[in-house]
C-alpha positions as CSV (number, residue, x, y, z in Angstrom):
1,X,0.0,0.0,0.0
2,X,2.8,2.4,0.9
3,X,4.5,1.7,-2.5
4,X,1.2,2.6,-4.2
5,X,1.0,5.9,-2.4
6,X,4.6,6.6,-3.6
7,X,3.9,5.5,-7.1
8,X,0.8,7.6,-7.7
9,X,2.5,11.0,-7.1
10,X,5.4,9.8,-9.3
11,X,3.0,8.9,-12.2
12,X,1.1,12.1,-11.7
13,X,4.4,14.1,-11.9
14,X,5.5,12.2,-15.0
15,X,2.1,12.8,-16.7
16,X,2.2,16.5,-15.9
17,X,5.8,16.7,-17.2
18,X,4.7,15.0,-20.5
19,X,1.6,17.2,-20.9
20,X,3.1,20.6,-19.9
21,X,4.5,22.9,-22.6
22,X,5.5,26.5,-22.2
23,X,3.1,28.4,-24.3
24,X,2.7,32.1,-25.2
25,X,0.5,33.9,-22.7
26,X,-1.9,34.9,-25.5
27,X,-2.8,31.3,-26.6
28,X,-6.5,30.5,-26.2
29,X,-7.3,27.6,-23.8
30,X,-3.6,26.7,-23.0
31,X,-4.2,23.7,-20.8
32,X,-6.7,22.2,-23.2
33,X,-4.2,22.7,-26.0
34,X,-1.5,21.0,-24.0
35,X,-3.8,18.0,-23.5
36,X,-4.7,17.8,-27.1
37,X,-1.0,18.0,-28.1
38,X,0.0,15.3,-25.6
39,X,-2.7,13.1,-27.1
40,X,-1.4,13.7,-30.6
41,X,2.2,13.0,-29.5
42,X,1.3,9.8,-27.7
43,X,-0.6,8.5,-30.7
44,X,2.2,9.5,-33.1
45,X,4.9,7.9,-31.0
46,X,2.9,4.7,-30.7
47,X,2.4,4.7,-34.5
48,X,6.1,5.4,-35.2
49,X,7.0,2.4,-32.9
50,X,4.8,0.2,-35.0
51,X,6.4,1.6,-38.1
52,X,9.9,1.0,-36.6
53,X,9.0,-2.6,-35.9
54,X,7.9,-2.9,-39.6
55,X,4.4,-3.9,-38.7
56,X,2.7,-1.2,-40.7
57,X,3.3,2.4,-42.0
58,X,2.8,4.8,-39.1
59,X,0.5,7.0,-41.2
60,X,-1.8,4.0,-42.0
61,X,-2.0,3.2,-38.3
62,X,-2.7,6.8,-37.4
63,X,-5.4,7.1,-39.9
64,X,-6.9,3.8,-38.8
65,X,-7.1,5.2,-35.2
66,X,-8.7,8.4,-36.6
67,X,-11.2,6.4,-38.7
68,X,-12.0,4.1,-35.8
69,X,-12.9,6.8,-33.4
70,X,-14.1,9.6,-35.6
71,X,-15.4,8.6,-39.0
72,X,-19.1,9.2,-39.6
73,X,-21.5,7.8,-42.1
74,X,-23.5,10.3,-44.3
75,X,-26.3,11.1,-41.9
76,X,-28.7,13.6,-43.4
77,X,-31.2,15.7,-41.5
78,X,-34.0,18.2,-42.1
79,X,-31.4,21.0,-42.3
80,X,-28.8,19.4,-44.6
81,X,-28.9,16.4,-47.0
82,X,-25.6,14.6,-47.1
83,X,-24.6,12.2,-49.8
84,X,-21.4,10.4,-50.7
85,X,-20.7,10.2,-54.4
86,X,-17.8,10.2,-56.9
87,X,-16.7,13.0,-59.2
88,X,-14.4,11.8,-62.0
89,X,-13.1,8.9,-60.0
90,X,-12.6,11.0,-56.8
91,X,-14.8,10.4,-53.7
92,X,-16.7,13.5,-52.4
93,X,-19.2,14.2,-49.7
94,X,-21.9,16.7,-50.8
95,X,-23.9,18.8,-48.3
96,X,-27.1,20.3,-49.6
97,X,-29.4,22.5,-47.6
98,X,-33.1,22.3,-48.5
99,X,-34.4,24.5,-51.3
100,X,-36.1,27.7,-50.2
101,X,-39.3,29.1,-51.6
102,X,-38.7,31.1,-54.8
103,X,-35.0,30.2,-54.8
104,X,-33.6,29.0,-58.1
105,X,-29.9,28.6,-57.6
106,X,-27.6,28.3,-54.6
107,X,-24.0,29.4,-54.1
108,X,-21.4,26.7,-53.4
109,X,-18.1,26.0,-51.7
110,X,-15.6,23.3,-52.8
111,X,-13.8,22.3,-49.6
112,X,-10.5,20.4,-49.3
113,X,-9.6,19.1,-45.9
114,X,-6.2,19.4,-44.1
115,X,-4.1,16.7,-42.5
116,X,-0.6,17.0,-44.0
117,X,-1.8,15.3,-47.3
118,X,-1.8,12.1,-45.1
119,X,-4.4,12.2,-42.4
120,X,-8.1,12.9,-41.7
121,X,-11.0,12.6,-44.0
122,X,-14.1,14.5,-45.4
123,X,-16.0,11.9,-43.4
124,X,-14.6,12.6,-39.9
125,X,-16.8,14.4,-37.4
126,X,-14.5,17.4,-37.4
127,X,-14.8,18.1,-41.1
128,X,-18.3,16.8,-41.4
129,X,-19.4,19.3,-38.7
130,X,-17.6,22.2,-40.4
131,X,-19.1,21.5,-43.8
132,X,-22.6,21.0,-42.3
133,X,-22.4,24.3,-40.5
134,X,-21.1,26.0,-43.7
135,X,-24.0,24.6,-45.7
136,X,-26.5,25.7,-43.2
137,X,-25.0,29.1,-42.5
138,X,-24.4,30.0,-46.1
139,X,-27.4,28.1,-47.6
140,X,-24.8,26.7,-49.9
141,X,-24.0,23.4,-51.5
142,X,-20.7,22.3,-50.0
143,X,-18.5,19.7,-51.8
144,X,-16.0,18.1,-49.5
145,X,-13.2,16.4,-51.5
146,X,-12.0,13.0,-50.3
147,X,-8.6,12.9,-52.0
148,X,-6.3,9.9,-51.6
149,X,-3.7,10.1,-48.9
150,X,-0.1,9.4,-48.2
151,X,1.3,6.7,-48.2
152,X,-1.3,5.2,-50.7
153,X,-0.3,7.9,-53.1
154,X,2.2,10.8,-53.0
155,X,2.6,14.1,-54.9
156,X,1.2,15.0,-57.4
157,X,-1.7,12.6,-57.0
158,X,-3.4,14.5,-54.2
159,X,-3.3,17.6,-56.4
160,X,-4.7,15.6,-59.4
161,X,-7.5,14.3,-57.3
162,X,-8.5,17.7,-56.0
163,X,-8.2,19.2,-59.6
164,X,-10.3,16.4,-61.2
165,X,-13.1,16.6,-58.6
166,X,-13.2,20.4,-58.9
167,X,-13.3,20.4,-62.7
168,X,-16.0,17.8,-62.7
169,X,-18.2,19.9,-60.4
170,X,-17.6,23.0,-62.5
171,X,-19.2,21.5,-65.5
172,X,-22.5,23.3,-66.4
173,X,-24.6,20.1,-66.3
174,X,-23.3,19.0,-62.9
175,X,-23.9,22.5,-61.4
176,X,-27.4,22.4,-62.8
177,X,-27.9,19.0,-61.2
178,X,-27.1,20.5,-57.8
179,X,-28.9,23.8,-58.5
180,X,-25.7,25.8,-58.1
181,X,-25.2,29.3,-59.5
182,X,-22.0,29.1,-61.8
183,X,-21.0,32.7,-60.8
184,X,-21.0,32.1,-57.1
185,X,-18.6,29.3,-56.3
186,X,-15.7,29.3,-53.9
187,X,-12.8,26.9,-53.5
188,X,-11.4,26.6,-50.0
189,X,-9.3,24.4,-47.6
190,X,-7.3,24.4,-44.5
191,X,-3.6,23.6,-44.0
192,X,-2.6,21.0,-46.6
193,X,-6.1,21.4,-48.0
194,X,-5.4,25.1,-48.3
195,X,-2.3,24.2,-50.2
196,X,-4.3,22.0,-52.6
197,X,-7.0,24.7,-53.0
198,X,-4.4,27.4,-53.9
199,X,-2.7,25.1,-56.3
200,X,-6.0,24.0,-58.0
201,X,-7.1,27.6,-58.2
202,X,-3.9,28.6,-60.0
203,X,-4.2,25.7,-62.4
204,X,-7.9,26.6,-63.2
205,X,-6.9,30.2,-63.8
206,X,-4.5,29.1,-66.6
207,X,-7.0,26.7,-68.3
208,X,-8.2,28.5,-71.4
209,X,-10.9,25.9,-72.1
210,X,-12.6,26.3,-68.8
211,X,-15.8,28.3,-69.0
212,X,-16.6,28.4,-65.2
213,X,-14.1,29.3,-62.6
214,X,-14.3,30.0,-58.8
215,X,-15.4,33.5,-57.8
216,X,-13.4,33.3,-54.6
217,X,-10.7,31.3,-52.9
218,X,-10.5,31.1,-49.1
219,X,-7.4,29.6,-47.5
220,X,-7.2,28.6,-43.8
221,X,-3.6,28.7,-42.4
222,X,-2.4,27.2,-45.7
223,X,0.9,25.5,-46.2
224,X,2.3,27.1,-49.3
225,X,6.1,26.7,-49.5
226,X,9.0,24.3,-48.7
227,X,11.7,26.7,-49.8
228,X,12.5,28.2,-46.4
229,X,11.9,26.5,-43.1
230,X,13.4,29.4,-41.2
231,X,10.9,32.1,-41.8
232,X,10.1,34.1,-38.6
233,X,7.0,32.0,-37.9
234,X,9.0,28.8,-38.3
235,X,11.6,30.0,-35.9
236,X,9.1,31.6,-33.4
237,X,6.8,28.5,-33.3
238,X,9.2,25.7,-33.9
239,X,7.9,23.7,-30.9
240,X,4.4,25.0,-31.0
241,X,1.4,22.5,-30.8
242,X,-0.1,21.0,-32.8
243,X,2.3,21.4,-35.7
244,X,6.0,21.7,-34.6
245,X,8.5,22.5,-37.4
246,X,10.0,19.0,-37.5
247,X,6.5,17.5,-38.0
248,X,5.8,19.9,-40.9
249,X,9.1,18.9,-42.5
250,X,8.2,15.2,-42.1
251,X,4.8,15.9,-43.8
252,X,6.6,17.4,-46.7
253,X,9.0,14.4,-46.9
254,X,6.1,12.0,-46.8
255,X,4.2,14.0,-49.5
256,X,7.2,13.7,-51.8
257,X,8.0,10.1,-50.9
258,X,11.4,11.3,-49.8
259,X,14.0,10.1,-47.3
260,X,13.7,11.1,-43.6
261,X,17.5,11.4,-43.6
262,X,17.0,14.7,-45.5
263,X,15.1,16.3,-42.7
264,X,18.0,18.1,-41.0
265,X,19.3,19.4,-44.4
266,X,15.8,20.8,-45.1
267,X,15.5,22.3,-41.6
268,X,18.7,24.4,-42.2
269,X,17.8,25.2,-45.8
270,X,20.6,23.3,-47.5
271,X,18.2,22.5,-50.3
272,X,18.0,26.2,-51.3
273,X,21.5,27.4,-50.6
274,X,23.1,30.0,-52.7
275,X,25.0,27.5,-54.7
276,X,21.9,25.5,-55.6
277,X,21.2,26.8,-59.1
278,X,17.7,25.4,-59.4
279,X,16.5,27.6,-56.5
280,X,18.0,30.9,-57.6
281,X,15.1,32.0,-59.9
282,X,12.6,31.4,-57.0
283,X,14.5,33.3,-54.3
284,X,13.0,36.7,-55.1
285,X,9.5,35.2,-54.9
286,X,10.0,34.3,-51.3
287,X,12.0,37.1,-49.8
288,X,10.3,37.4,-46.4
289,X,12.4,40.4,-45.4
290,X,10.4,42.4,-47.9
291,X,7.1,40.5,-47.9
292,X,6.4,40.5,-44.2
293,X,5.5,43.5,-42.0
294,X,7.9,44.3,-39.2
295,X,5.5,43.1,-36.6
296,X,6.0,39.5,-38.0
297,X,9.7,39.8,-38.8
298,X,10.5,40.9,-35.2
299,X,14.3,40.4,-34.7
300,X,14.6,37.1,-36.7
301,X,17.3,36.8,-39.3
302,X,17.2,34.9,-42.6
303,X,18.9,31.5,-42.7
304,X,20.7,31.4,-46.1
305,X,23.4,28.8,-46.6
306,X,26.3,29.7,-48.9
307,X,27.0,26.0,-49.7
308,X,24.3,23.4,-49.6
309,X,23.2,20.2,-51.2
310,X,21.9,20.5,-54.8
311,X,21.2,16.8,-54.9
312,X,18.2,17.3,-52.6
313,X,16.4,19.2,-55.3
314,X,17.4,16.5,-57.8
315,X,16.1,13.8,-55.6
316,X,12.9,15.7,-54.7
317,X,12.1,18.1,-57.6
318,X,8.6,18.7,-56.1
319,X,10.2,21.1,-53.5
320,X,10.2,23.7,-56.3
321,X,7.1,22.6,-58.2
322,X,4.4,25.3,-58.0
323,X,1.7,22.6,-57.9
324,X,3.1,21.7,-54.5
325,X,4.4,25.1,-53.4
326,X,1.9,27.7,-54.8
327,X,3.7,30.6,-53.1
328,X,6.5,30.3,-55.7
329,X,4.1,30.8,-58.7
330,X,5.1,33.5,-61.1
331,X,3.4,36.9,-61.0
332,X,1.5,36.3,-64.3
333,X,-0.3,33.4,-62.6
334,X,-1.0,35.3,-59.4
335,X,-2.6,38.1,-61.4
336,X,-5.3,35.6,-62.6
337,X,-6.4,34.6,-59.1
338,X,-9.8,35.5,-57.8
339,X,-10.7,37.6,-54.8
340,X,-9.0,35.9,-51.8
341,X,-9.4,35.3,-48.1
342,X,-6.4,34.1,-46.0
343,X,-6.7,33.2,-42.4
344,X,-3.5,33.0,-40.3
345,X,-2.7,32.3,-36.7
346,X,0.1,33.9,-34.7
347,X,1.1,30.7,-33.0
348,X,1.6,28.7,-36.1
349,X,4.7,27.8,-38.1
350,X,2.7,28.4,-41.3
351,X,1.7,31.9,-40.4
352,X,4.2,33.6,-42.7
353,X,3.3,31.3,-45.6
354,X,-0.2,32.8,-45.6
355,X,1.0,36.4,-45.0
356,X,3.5,36.3,-47.8
357,X,1.0,34.8,-50.2
358,X,-1.4,37.6,-49.3
359,X,1.3,40.2,-50.0
360,X,2.3,38.6,-53.3
361,X,-1.4,38.4,-54.5
362,X,-1.9,42.0,-53.4
363,X,1.2,43.1,-55.3
364,X,-0.2,41.3,-58.4
365,X,-3.5,43.3,-58.1
366,X,-5.7,40.8,-56.5
367,X,-8.2,41.9,-53.8
368,X,-7.1,40.1,-50.6
369,X,-8.5,39.9,-47.0
370,X,-5.8,38.8,-44.5
371,X,-7.6,37.7,-41.3
372,X,-5.0,37.3,-38.6
373,X,-5.6,36.0,-35.1
374,X,-3.1,36.7,-32.3
375,X,-4.4,34.1,-29.8
376,X,-5.0,31.1,-32.2
377,X,-3.0,28.1,-33.2
378,X,-2.7,25.8,-36.3
379,X,-5.7,23.6,-36.9
380,X,-7.9,25.5,-34.4
381,X,-10.9,26.1,-36.8
382,X,-12.0,22.4,-36.9
383,X,-11.8,22.0,-33.1
384,X,-15.3,23.1,-32.1
385,X,-16.8,19.8,-30.9
386,X,-16.4,18.4,-27.4
387,X,-13.9,17.3,-26.0
388,X,-11.8,19.3,-28.5
389,X,-13.9,22.4,-28.4
390,X,-11.8,25.6,-28.4
391,X,-13.0,29.2,-28.3
392,X,-10.3,29.8,-31.0
393,X,-12.1,27.3,-33.2
394,X,-15.5,29.0,-32.9
395,X,-13.9,32.5,-33.3
396,X,-12.0,31.6,-36.5
397,X,-14.9,29.6,-38.0
398,X,-17.3,32.4,-37.5
399,X,-15.0,34.9,-39.1
400,X,-14.3,32.7,-42.1
401,X,-18.0,32.0,-42.7
402,X,-18.9,35.6,-42.2
403,X,-16.4,36.6,-45.0
404,X,-17.8,33.9,-47.3
405,X,-21.4,35.1,-46.6
406,X,-20.5,38.7,-47.4
407,X,-18.5,37.9,-50.6
408,X,-19.9,34.8,-52.2
């Protein structure tokens, strides 16, 4: 009995040590975020152990856990009809609010979920809830794209899935089937889904044969570049839940089916050193010293290696492919983009990706709304359901939906 009394405080202390993280004082719901992050870390570590033992790929195991605990069937209600279907070989979930009296056509949002191109699903409760609320609040048809994930496929297949599903939906006969107004369609996504939404929007803007294009794009803390992993936000938030810098780098490596041995070289920007000729033409498109306001730059310094490893780009050419890194697109492409909304969070390694893209679009003549939240963190917008309900989630979701409502 005495041993148990000694063991319990020790276990409590170890648990507290594992959960506790020093967080900025402005972060919303800090202890809840620590618990969420600790849960993620425990799940990831367990899955990596299974991967190390060669029992299964860690991402397959992690997605199995997500699906087991969180995946929903298409449950319709009086407020929204939900159906699972296929658009040009790509699975989608469609949310349709009931028709209103004297209403002929609805507006629509094509939504692409996040998860590092490897996790989550349009059918999980988090994204199902978000899209249901969007459909109800906007009285809009919401198409949630279920693109294939790493490791089943890698870049550029996720991009191709999102592009195929979007182009299929934009056909006049398909829009007519869902009673959608062709002039009132937005494309949107969060995190890796924001990456795919931006890349798809750029591709659509260059397609001369396309008669219908999105009126808006709305990007939620999007990941837009793998050129510089030492922007001020990457340095400031390198250990910030729920997306530390090393985790984002590993997502990029998985997306490109690369080697984890390259992680350290990517972290110190060896892949875009001054002697890496393939990167030189892109350097001016991602100069954060000129693209970021001083309030974001703070006192951080650029990390530019004089001598690096050109073989990294040769091994992973996708690092400089604009279909994967939309922030590096040329100005002529940016000029073609529709009115844009970008949501960023202060406590997020990807903050500067979104801010720089907003600035580049603005410089190209595109009307941009940059919606920045000082107290929020990466991924917060989908966390609105108990037990992962954050005030930051409701705050960002409401702001995002309000913009769509006013502009779509």
